[in-house]
DRENTORRO-894787 format. One record per atom (N, C-alpha, C): residue number from 1; residue in three letters; atom name; x, y, z. Coordinates in Angstrom, 2 decimals. Layout:
% DRENTORRO-894787
<pt><semar>NUM</semar><lovex>ALA</lovex><mikol>CA</mikol><x>X</x><y>Y</y><z>Z</z></pt>
...
//
This chain:
% DRENTORRO-894787
<pt><semar>1</semar><lovex>MET</lovex><mikol>N</mikol><x>-76.06</x><y>-7.04</y><z>-224.81</z></pt>
<pt><semar>1</semar><lovex>MET</lovex><mikol>CA</mikol><x>-76.33</x><y>-6.17</y><z>-223.69</z></pt>
<pt><semar>1</semar><lovex>MET</lovex><mikol>C</mikol><x>-75.55</x><y>-4.88</y><z>-223.87</z></pt>
<pt><semar>2</semar><lovex>SER</lovex><mikol>N</mikol><x>-76.16</x><y>-3.77</y><z>-223.53</z></pt>
<pt><semar>2</semar><lovex>SER</lovex><mikol>CA</mikol><x>-75.56</x><y>-2.47</y><z>-223.70</z></pt>
<pt><semar>2</semar><lovex>SER</lovex><mikol>C</mikol><x>-75.32</x><y>-1.81</y><z>-222.35</z></pt>
<pt><semar>3</semar><lovex>ALA</lovex><mikol>N</mikol><x>-74.30</x><y>-0.97</y><z>-222.30</z></pt>
<pt><semar>3</semar><lovex>ALA</lovex><mikol>CA</mikol><x>-74.02</x><y>-0.23</y><z>-221.08</z></pt>
<pt><semar>3</semar><lovex>ALA</lovex><mikol>C</mikol><x>-74.77</x><y>1.09</y><z>-221.03</z></pt>
<pt><semar>4</semar><lovex>GLN</lovex><mikol>N</mikol><x>-75.56</x><y>1.36</y><z>-222.06</z></pt>
<pt><semar>4</semar><lovex>GLN</lovex><mikol>CA</mikol><x>-76.33</x><y>2.60</y><z>-222.10</z></pt>
<pt><semar>4</semar><lovex>GLN</lovex><mikol>C</mikol><x>-77.47</x><y>2.55</y><z>-221.09</z></pt>
<pt><semar>5</semar><lovex>PRO</lovex><mikol>N</mikol><x>-77.73</x><y>3.67</y><z>-220.41</z></pt>
<pt><semar>5</semar><lovex>PRO</lovex><mikol>CA</mikol><x>-78.85</x><y>3.68</y><z>-219.46</z></pt>
<pt><semar>5</semar><lovex>PRO</lovex><mikol>C</mikol><x>-80.18</x><y>3.54</y><z>-220.19</z></pt>
<pt><semar>6</semar><lovex>ILE</lovex><mikol>N</mikol><x>-81.13</x><y>2.96</y><z>-219.52</z></pt>
<pt><semar>6</semar><lovex>ILE</lovex><mikol>CA</mikol><x>-82.46</x><y>2.78</y><z>-220.11</z></pt>
<pt><semar>6</semar><lovex>ILE</lovex><mikol>C</mikol><x>-83.14</x><y>4.14</y><z>-220.28</z></pt>
<pt><semar>7</semar><lovex>HIS</lovex><mikol>N</mikol><x>-83.02</x><y>4.97</y><z>-219.28</z></pt>
<pt><semar>7</semar><lovex>HIS</lovex><mikol>CA</mikol><x>-83.61</x><y>6.31</y><z>-219.32</z></pt>
<pt><semar>7</semar><lovex>HIS</lovex><mikol>C</mikol><x>-82.47</x><y>7.33</y><z>-219.35</z></pt>
<pt><semar>8</semar><lovex>PRO</lovex><mikol>N</mikol><x>-82.29</x><y>8.03</y><z>-220.45</z></pt>
<pt><semar>8</semar><lovex>PRO</lovex><mikol>CA</mikol><x>-81.18</x><y>8.99</y><z>-220.52</z></pt>
<pt><semar>8</semar><lovex>PRO</lovex><mikol>C</mikol><x>-81.36</x><y>10.13</y><z>-219.51</z></pt>
<pt><semar>9</semar><lovex>HIS</lovex><mikol>N</mikol><x>-80.25</x><y>10.58</y><z>-218.97</z></pt>
<pt><semar>9</semar><lovex>HIS</lovex><mikol>CA</mikol><x>-80.26</x><y>11.68</y><z>-218.01</z></pt>
<pt><semar>9</semar><lovex>HIS</lovex><mikol>C</mikol><x>-80.03</x><y>12.98</y><z>-218.76</z></pt>
<pt><semar>10</semar><lovex>PRO</lovex><mikol>N</mikol><x>-80.74</x><y>14.04</y><z>-218.40</z></pt>
<pt><semar>10</semar><lovex>PRO</lovex><mikol>CA</mikol><x>-80.50</x><y>15.32</y><z>-219.08</z></pt>
<pt><semar>10</semar><lovex>PRO</lovex><mikol>C</mikol><x>-79.11</x><y>15.84</y><z>-218.72</z></pt>
<pt><semar>11</semar><lovex>GLU</lovex><mikol>N</mikol><x>-78.50</x><y>16.59</y><z>-219.64</z></pt>
<pt><semar>11</semar><lovex>GLU</lovex><mikol>CA</mikol><x>-77.21</x><y>17.18</y><z>-219.36</z></pt>
<pt><semar>11</semar><lovex>GLU</lovex><mikol>C</mikol><x>-77.35</x><y>18.27</y><z>-218.31</z></pt>
<pt><semar>12</semar><lovex>PRO</lovex><mikol>N</mikol><x>-76.38</x><y>18.38</y><z>-217.43</z></pt>
<pt><semar>12</semar><lovex>PRO</lovex><mikol>CA</mikol><x>-76.46</x><y>19.44</y><z>-216.41</z></pt>
<pt><semar>12</semar><lovex>PRO</lovex><mikol>C</mikol><x>-76.34</x><y>20.81</y><z>-217.07</z></pt>
<pt><semar>13</semar><lovex>ASP</lovex><mikol>N</mikol><x>-76.91</x><y>21.82</y><z>-216.40</z></pt>
<pt><semar>13</semar><lovex>ASP</lovex><mikol>CA</mikol><x>-76.79</x><y>23.17</y><z>-216.92</z></pt>
<pt><semar>13</semar><lovex>ASP</lovex><mikol>C</mikol><x>-75.34</x><y>23.61</y><z>-216.89</z></pt>
<pt><semar>14</semar><lovex>ARG</lovex><mikol>N</mikol><x>-74.93</x><y>24.26</y><z>-217.94</z></pt>
<pt><semar>14</semar><lovex>ARG</lovex><mikol>CA</mikol><x>-73.56</x><y>24.76</y><z>-218.02</z></pt>
<pt><semar>14</semar><lovex>ARG</lovex><mikol>C</mikol><x>-73.50</x><y>26.18</y><z>-217.47</z></pt>
<pt><semar>15</semar><lovex>VAL</lovex><mikol>N</mikol><x>-72.44</x><y>26.47</y><z>-216.75</z></pt>
<pt><semar>15</semar><lovex>VAL</lovex><mikol>CA</mikol><x>-72.21</x><y>27.81</y><z>-216.22</z></pt>
<pt><semar>15</semar><lovex>VAL</lovex><mikol>C</mikol><x>-71.17</x><y>28.48</y><z>-217.11</z></pt>
<pt><semar>16</semar><lovex>PRO</lovex><mikol>N</mikol><x>-71.49</x><y>29.65</y><z>-217.67</z></pt>
<pt><semar>16</semar><lovex>PRO</lovex><mikol>CA</mikol><x>-70.49</x><y>30.35</y><z>-218.47</z></pt>
<pt><semar>16</semar><lovex>PRO</lovex><mikol>C</mikol><x>-69.22</x><y>30.60</y><z>-217.67</z></pt>
<pt><semar>17</semar><lovex>ARG</lovex><mikol>N</mikol><x>-68.08</x><y>30.46</y><z>-218.31</z></pt>
<pt><semar>17</semar><lovex>ARG</lovex><mikol>CA</mikol><x>-66.80</x><y>30.60</y><z>-217.62</z></pt>
<pt><semar>17</semar><lovex>ARG</lovex><mikol>C</mikol><x>-66.33</x><y>32.04</y><z>-217.63</z></pt>
<pt><semar>18</semar><lovex>ASN</lovex><mikol>N</mikol><x>-67.14</x><y>32.91</y><z>-217.04</z></pt>
<pt><semar>18</semar><lovex>ASN</lovex><mikol>CA</mikol><x>-66.77</x><y>34.30</y><z>-216.86</z></pt>
<pt><semar>18</semar><lovex>ASN</lovex><mikol>C</mikol><x>-67.37</x><y>34.76</y><z>-215.53</z></pt>
<pt><semar>19</semar><lovex>ALA</lovex><mikol>N</mikol><x>-66.99</x><y>35.96</y><z>-215.08</z></pt>
<pt><semar>19</semar><lovex>ALA</lovex><mikol>CA</mikol><x>-67.43</x><y>36.44</y><z>-213.76</z></pt>
<pt><semar>19</semar><lovex>ALA</lovex><mikol>C</mikol><x>-68.95</x><y>36.52</y><z>-213.67</z></pt>
<pt><semar>20</semar><lovex>GLU</lovex><mikol>N</mikol><x>-69.59</x><y>37.00</y><z>-214.72</z></pt>
<pt><semar>20</semar><lovex>GLU</lovex><mikol>CA</mikol><x>-71.05</x><y>37.13</y><z>-214.67</z></pt>
<pt><semar>20</semar><lovex>GLU</lovex><mikol>C</mikol><x>-71.74</x><y>35.77</y><z>-214.56</z></pt>
<pt><semar>21</semar><lovex>GLY</lovex><mikol>N</mikol><x>-71.26</x><y>34.80</y><z>-215.32</z></pt>
<pt><semar>21</semar><lovex>GLY</lovex><mikol>CA</mikol><x>-71.86</x><y>33.46</y><z>-215.29</z></pt>
<pt><semar>21</semar><lovex>GLY</lovex><mikol>C</mikol><x>-71.67</x><y>32.78</y><z>-213.95</z></pt>
<pt><semar>22</semar><lovex>ILE</lovex><mikol>N</mikol><x>-70.47</x><y>32.92</y><z>-213.39</z></pt>
<pt><semar>22</semar><lovex>ILE</lovex><mikol>CA</mikol><x>-70.19</x><y>32.30</y><z>-212.10</z></pt>
<pt><semar>22</semar><lovex>ILE</lovex><mikol>C</mikol><x>-71.04</x><y>32.95</y><z>-211.01</z></pt>
<pt><semar>23</semar><lovex>ALA</lovex><mikol>N</mikol><x>-71.09</x><y>34.28</y><z>-211.01</z></pt>
<pt><semar>23</semar><lovex>ALA</lovex><mikol>CA</mikol><x>-71.89</x><y>34.99</y><z>-210.01</z></pt>
<pt><semar>23</semar><lovex>ALA</lovex><mikol>C</mikol><x>-73.36</x><y>34.61</y><z>-210.11</z></pt>
<pt><semar>24</semar><lovex>ALA</lovex><mikol>N</mikol><x>-73.86</x><y>34.46</y><z>-211.34</z></pt>
<pt><semar>24</semar><lovex>ALA</lovex><mikol>CA</mikol><x>-75.27</x><y>34.11</y><z>-211.52</z></pt>
<pt><semar>24</semar><lovex>ALA</lovex><mikol>C</mikol><x>-75.58</x><y>32.72</y><z>-210.98</z></pt>
<pt><semar>25</semar><lovex>ALA</lovex><mikol>N</mikol><x>-74.58</x><y>31.84</y><z>-210.96</z></pt>
<pt><semar>25</semar><lovex>ALA</lovex><mikol>CA</mikol><x>-74.79</x><y>30.48</y><z>-210.47</z></pt>
<pt><semar>25</semar><lovex>ALA</lovex><mikol>C</mikol><x>-74.75</x><y>30.40</y><z>-208.95</z></pt>
<pt><semar>26</semar><lovex>LEU</lovex><mikol>N</mikol><x>-74.25</x><y>31.45</y><z>-208.30</z></pt>
<pt><semar>26</semar><lovex>LEU</lovex><mikol>CA</mikol><x>-74.16</x><y>31.46</y><z>-206.83</z></pt>
<pt><semar>26</semar><lovex>LEU</lovex><mikol>C</mikol><x>-75.37</x><y>32.18</y><z>-206.24</z></pt>
<pt><semar>27</semar><lovex>GLU</lovex><mikol>N</mikol><x>-75.61</x><y>31.93</y><z>-204.97</z></pt>
<pt><semar>27</semar><lovex>GLU</lovex><mikol>CA</mikol><x>-76.74</x><y>32.56</y><z>-204.30</z></pt>
<pt><semar>27</semar><lovex>GLU</lovex><mikol>C</mikol><x>-76.28</x><y>33.33</y><z>-203.08</z></pt>
<pt><semar>28</semar><lovex>GLY</lovex><mikol>N</mikol><x>-76.99</x><y>34.39</y><z>-202.77</z></pt>
<pt><semar>28</semar><lovex>GLY</lovex><mikol>CA</mikol><x>-76.85</x><y>35.14</y><z>-201.53</z></pt>
<pt><semar>28</semar><lovex>GLY</lovex><mikol>C</mikol><x>-75.44</x><y>35.47</y><z>-201.13</z></pt>
<pt><semar>29</semar><lovex>GLU</lovex><mikol>N</mikol><x>-75.07</x><y>35.01</y><z>-199.95</z></pt>
<pt><semar>29</semar><lovex>GLU</lovex><mikol>CA</mikol><x>-73.77</x><y>35.33</y><z>-199.35</z></pt>
<pt><semar>29</semar><lovex>GLU</lovex><mikol>C</mikol><x>-72.61</x><y>34.80</y><z>-200.19</z></pt>
<pt><semar>30</semar><lovex>ARG</lovex><mikol>N</mikol><x>-72.79</x><y>33.66</y><z>-200.81</z></pt>
<pt><semar>30</semar><lovex>ARG</lovex><mikol>CA</mikol><x>-71.71</x><y>33.11</y><z>-201.65</z></pt>
<pt><semar>30</semar><lovex>ARG</lovex><mikol>C</mikol><x>-71.44</x><y>34.03</y><z>-202.84</z></pt>
<pt><semar>31</semar><lovex>ARG</lovex><mikol>N</mikol><x>-72.49</x><y>34.61</y><z>-203.41</z></pt>
<pt><semar>31</semar><lovex>ARG</lovex><mikol>CA</mikol><x>-72.31</x><y>35.54</y><z>-204.52</z></pt>
<pt><semar>31</semar><lovex>ARG</lovex><mikol>C</mikol><x>-71.57</x><y>36.80</y><z>-204.05</z></pt>
<pt><semar>32</semar><lovex>MET</lovex><mikol>N</mikol><x>-71.97</x><y>37.32</y><z>-202.89</z></pt>
<pt><semar>32</semar><lovex>MET</lovex><mikol>CA</mikol><x>-71.31</x><y>38.51</y><z>-202.35</z></pt>
<pt><semar>32</semar><lovex>MET</lovex><mikol>C</mikol><x>-69.84</x><y>38.23</y><z>-202.05</z></pt>
<pt><semar>33</semar><lovex>GLU</lovex><mikol>N</mikol><x>-69.54</x><y>37.07</y><z>-201.50</z></pt>
<pt><semar>33</semar><lovex>GLU</lovex><mikol>CA</mikol><x>-68.15</x><y>36.69</y><z>-201.22</z></pt>
<pt><semar>33</semar><lovex>GLU</lovex><mikol>C</mikol><x>-67.35</x><y>36.60</y><z>-202.52</z></pt>
<pt><semar>34</semar><lovex>PHE</lovex><mikol>N</mikol><x>-67.96</x><y>36.05</y><z>-203.56</z></pt>
<pt><semar>34</semar><lovex>PHE</lovex><mikol>CA</mikol><x>-67.31</x><y>35.97</y><z>-204.86</z></pt>
<pt><semar>34</semar><lovex>PHE</lovex><mikol>C</mikol><x>-66.95</x><y>37.36</y><z>-205.36</z></pt>
<pt><semar>35</semar><lovex>TYR</lovex><mikol>N</mikol><x>-67.90</x><y>38.28</y><z>-205.30</z></pt>
<pt><semar>35</semar><lovex>TYR</lovex><mikol>CA</mikol><x>-67.63</x><y>39.65</y><z>-205.77</z></pt>
<pt><semar>35</semar><lovex>TYR</lovex><mikol>C</mikol><x>-66.60</x><y>40.36</y><z>-204.89</z></pt>
<pt><semar>36</semar><lovex>ARG</lovex><mikol>N</mikol><x>-66.58</x><y>40.06</y><z>-203.59</z></pt>
<pt><semar>36</semar><lovex>ARG</lovex><mikol>CA</mikol><x>-65.58</x><y>40.69</y><z>-202.72</z></pt>
<pt><semar>36</semar><lovex>ARG</lovex><mikol>C</mikol><x>-64.17</x><y>40.21</y><z>-203.06</z></pt>
<pt><semar>37</semar><lovex>THR</lovex><mikol>N</mikol><x>-64.01</x><y>38.95</y><z>-203.36</z></pt>
<pt><semar>37</semar><lovex>THR</lovex><mikol>CA</mikol><x>-62.67</x><y>38.40</y><z>-203.65</z></pt>
<pt><semar>37</semar><lovex>THR</lovex><mikol>C</mikol><x>-62.25</x><y>38.59</y><z>-205.10</z></pt>
<pt><semar>38</semar><lovex>LEU</lovex><mikol>N</mikol><x>-63.20</x><y>38.83</y><z>-205.99</z></pt>
<pt><semar>38</semar><lovex>LEU</lovex><mikol>CA</mikol><x>-62.88</x><y>38.96</y><z>-207.41</z></pt>
<pt><semar>38</semar><lovex>LEU</lovex><mikol>C</mikol><x>-61.84</x><y>40.05</y><z>-207.69</z></pt>
<pt><semar>39</semar><lovex>PRO</lovex><mikol>N</mikol><x>-61.98</x><y>41.30</y><z>-207.20</z></pt>
<pt><semar>39</semar><lovex>PRO</lovex><mikol>CA</mikol><x>-60.98</x><y>42.32</y><z>-207.54</z></pt>
<pt><semar>39</semar><lovex>PRO</lovex><mikol>C</mikol><x>-59.72</x><y>42.27</y><z>-206.69</z></pt>
<pt><semar>40</semar><lovex>THR</lovex><mikol>N</mikol><x>-59.60</x><y>41.33</y><z>-205.75</z></pt>
<pt><semar>40</semar><lovex>THR</lovex><mikol>CA</mikol><x>-58.43</x><y>41.35</y><z>-204.87</z></pt>
<pt><semar>40</semar><lovex>THR</lovex><mikol>C</mikol><x>-57.20</x><y>40.71</y><z>-205.49</z></pt>
<pt><semar>41</semar><lovex>ARG</lovex><mikol>N</mikol><x>-57.34</x><y>40.02</y><z>-206.58</z></pt>
<pt><semar>41</semar><lovex>ARG</lovex><mikol>CA</mikol><x>-56.19</x><y>39.40</y><z>-207.23</z></pt>
<pt><semar>41</semar><lovex>ARG</lovex><mikol>C</mikol><x>-55.84</x><y>40.17</y><z>-208.49</z></pt>
<pt><semar>42</semar><lovex>SER</lovex><mikol>N</mikol><x>-54.60</x><y>40.56</y><z>-208.58</z></pt>
<pt><semar>42</semar><lovex>SER</lovex><mikol>CA</mikol><x>-54.16</x><y>41.27</y><z>-209.78</z></pt>
<pt><semar>42</semar><lovex>SER</lovex><mikol>C</mikol><x>-53.71</x><y>40.26</y><z>-210.83</z></pt>
<pt><semar>43</semar><lovex>VAL</lovex><mikol>N</mikol><x>-53.60</x><y>40.72</y><z>-212.03</z></pt>
<pt><semar>43</semar><lovex>VAL</lovex><mikol>CA</mikol><x>-53.13</x><y>39.86</y><z>-213.11</z></pt>
<pt><semar>43</semar><lovex>VAL</lovex><mikol>C</mikol><x>-51.69</x><y>39.42</y><z>-212.84</z></pt>
<pt><semar>44</semar><lovex>ALA</lovex><mikol>N</mikol><x>-50.89</x><y>40.32</y><z>-212.31</z></pt>
<pt><semar>44</semar><lovex>ALA</lovex><mikol>CA</mikol><x>-49.49</x><y>39.97</y><z>-212.03</z></pt>
<pt><semar>44</semar><lovex>ALA</lovex><mikol>C</mikol><x>-49.39</x><y>38.83</y><z>-211.02</z></pt>
<pt><semar>45</semar><lovex>VAL</lovex><mikol>N</mikol><x>-50.25</x><y>38.84</y><z>-210.01</z></pt>
<pt><semar>45</semar><lovex>VAL</lovex><mikol>CA</mikol><x>-50.24</x><y>37.77</y><z>-209.01</z></pt>
<pt><semar>45</semar><lovex>VAL</lovex><mikol>C</mikol><x>-50.68</x><y>36.46</y><z>-209.66</z></pt>
<pt><semar>46</semar><lovex>ALA</lovex><mikol>N</mikol><x>-51.72</x><y>36.51</y><z>-210.49</z></pt>
<pt><semar>46</semar><lovex>ALA</lovex><mikol>CA</mikol><x>-52.20</x><y>35.30</y><z>-211.16</z></pt>
<pt><semar>46</semar><lovex>ALA</lovex><mikol>C</mikol><x>-51.12</x><y>34.72</y><z>-212.07</z></pt>
<pt><semar>47</semar><lovex>ILE</lovex><mikol>N</mikol><x>-50.42</x><y>35.58</y><z>-212.81</z></pt>
<pt><semar>47</semar><lovex>ILE</lovex><mikol>CA</mikol><x>-49.35</x><y>35.11</y><z>-213.69</z></pt>
<pt><semar>47</semar><lovex>ILE</lovex><mikol>C</mikol><x>-48.22</x><y>34.49</y><z>-212.88</z></pt>
<pt><semar>48</semar><lovex>ALA</lovex><mikol>N</mikol><x>-47.84</x><y>35.14</y><z>-211.80</z></pt>
<pt><semar>48</semar><lovex>ALA</lovex><mikol>CA</mikol><x>-46.77</x><y>34.61</y><z>-210.95</z></pt>
<pt><semar>48</semar><lovex>ALA</lovex><mikol>C</mikol><x>-47.14</x><y>33.24</y><z>-210.39</z></pt>
<pt><semar>49</semar><lovex>ARG</lovex><mikol>N</mikol><x>-48.38</x><y>33.06</y><z>-209.96</z></pt>
<pt><semar>49</semar><lovex>ARG</lovex><mikol>CA</mikol><x>-48.81</x><y>31.76</y><z>-209.43</z></pt>
<pt><semar>49</semar><lovex>ARG</lovex><mikol>C</mikol><x>-48.77</x><y>30.68</y><z>-210.50</z></pt>
<pt><semar>50</semar><lovex>ARG</lovex><mikol>N</mikol><x>-49.21</x><y>31.02</y><z>-211.72</z></pt>
<pt><semar>50</semar><lovex>ARG</lovex><mikol>CA</mikol><x>-49.19</x><y>30.04</y><z>-212.81</z></pt>
<pt><semar>50</semar><lovex>ARG</lovex><mikol>C</mikol><x>-47.74</x><y>29.67</y><z>-213.14</z></pt>
<pt><semar>51</semar><lovex>GLN</lovex><mikol>N</mikol><x>-46.85</x><y>30.65</y><z>-213.19</z></pt>
<pt><semar>51</semar><lovex>GLN</lovex><mikol>CA</mikol><x>-45.46</x><y>30.37</y><z>-213.50</z></pt>
<pt><semar>51</semar><lovex>GLN</lovex><mikol>C</mikol><x>-44.84</x><y>29.51</y><z>-212.41</z></pt>
<pt><semar>52</semar><lovex>ALA</lovex><mikol>N</mikol><x>-45.13</x><y>29.81</y><z>-211.15</z></pt>
<pt><semar>52</semar><lovex>ALA</lovex><mikol>CA</mikol><x>-44.60</x><y>29.02</y><z>-210.03</z></pt>
<pt><semar>52</semar><lovex>ALA</lovex><mikol>C</mikol><x>-45.08</x><y>27.58</y><z>-210.08</z></pt>
<pt><semar>53</semar><lovex>ALA</lovex><mikol>N</mikol><x>-46.29</x><y>27.39</y><z>-210.59</z></pt>
<pt><semar>53</semar><lovex>ALA</lovex><mikol>CA</mikol><x>-46.85</x><y>26.03</y><z>-210.68</z></pt>
<pt><semar>53</semar><lovex>ALA</lovex><mikol>C</mikol><x>-46.42</x><y>25.32</y><z>-211.96</z></pt>
<pt><semar>54</semar><lovex>GLY</lovex><mikol>N</mikol><x>-45.65</x><y>26.02</y><z>-212.82</z></pt>
<pt><semar>54</semar><lovex>GLY</lovex><mikol>CA</mikol><x>-45.20</x><y>25.41</y><z>-214.06</z></pt>
<pt><semar>54</semar><lovex>GLY</lovex><mikol>C</mikol><x>-46.28</x><y>25.36</y><z>-215.13</z></pt>
<pt><semar>55</semar><lovex>LEU</lovex><mikol>N</mikol><x>-47.31</x><y>26.20</y><z>-214.99</z></pt>
<pt><semar>55</semar><lovex>LEU</lovex><mikol>CA</mikol><x>-48.41</x><y>26.22</y><z>-215.96</z></pt>
<pt><semar>55</semar><lovex>LEU</lovex><mikol>C</mikol><x>-48.11</x><y>27.25</y><z>-217.04</z></pt>
<pt><semar>56</semar><lovex>PRO</lovex><mikol>N</mikol><x>-48.66</x><y>27.06</y><z>-218.23</z></pt>
<pt><semar>56</semar><lovex>PRO</lovex><mikol>CA</mikol><x>-48.41</x><y>28.02</y><z>-219.31</z></pt>
<pt><semar>56</semar><lovex>PRO</lovex><mikol>C</mikol><x>-49.07</x><y>29.37</y><z>-219.02</z></pt>
<pt><semar>57</semar><lovex>VAL</lovex><mikol>N</mikol><x>-48.39</x><y>30.41</y><z>-219.47</z></pt>
<pt><semar>57</semar><lovex>VAL</lovex><mikol>CA</mikol><x>-48.92</x><y>31.77</y><z>-219.36</z></pt>
<pt><semar>57</semar><lovex>VAL</lovex><mikol>C</mikol><x>-48.91</x><y>32.35</y><z>-220.76</z></pt>
<pt><semar>58</semar><lovex>GLU</lovex><mikol>N</mikol><x>-50.09</x><y>32.54</y><z>-221.31</z></pt>
<pt><semar>58</semar><lovex>GLU</lovex><mikol>CA</mikol><x>-50.18</x><y>33.06</y><z>-222.69</z></pt>
<pt><semar>58</semar><lovex>GLU</lovex><mikol>C</mikol><x>-51.15</x><y>34.19</y><z>-222.76</z></pt>
//
């Protein structure tokens, strides 16, 4: 007996891990909200948050 499914499921669509890919995956108001919040975080703030969380910054 095998644990493999009888009918294979297709792989889900992948969203590119960049601003354009994420925005393209969102619709309407969610996309606009994404674009509104995108420029509000500076790199310095992102680095400080990663350091505070003990995450690597490279």
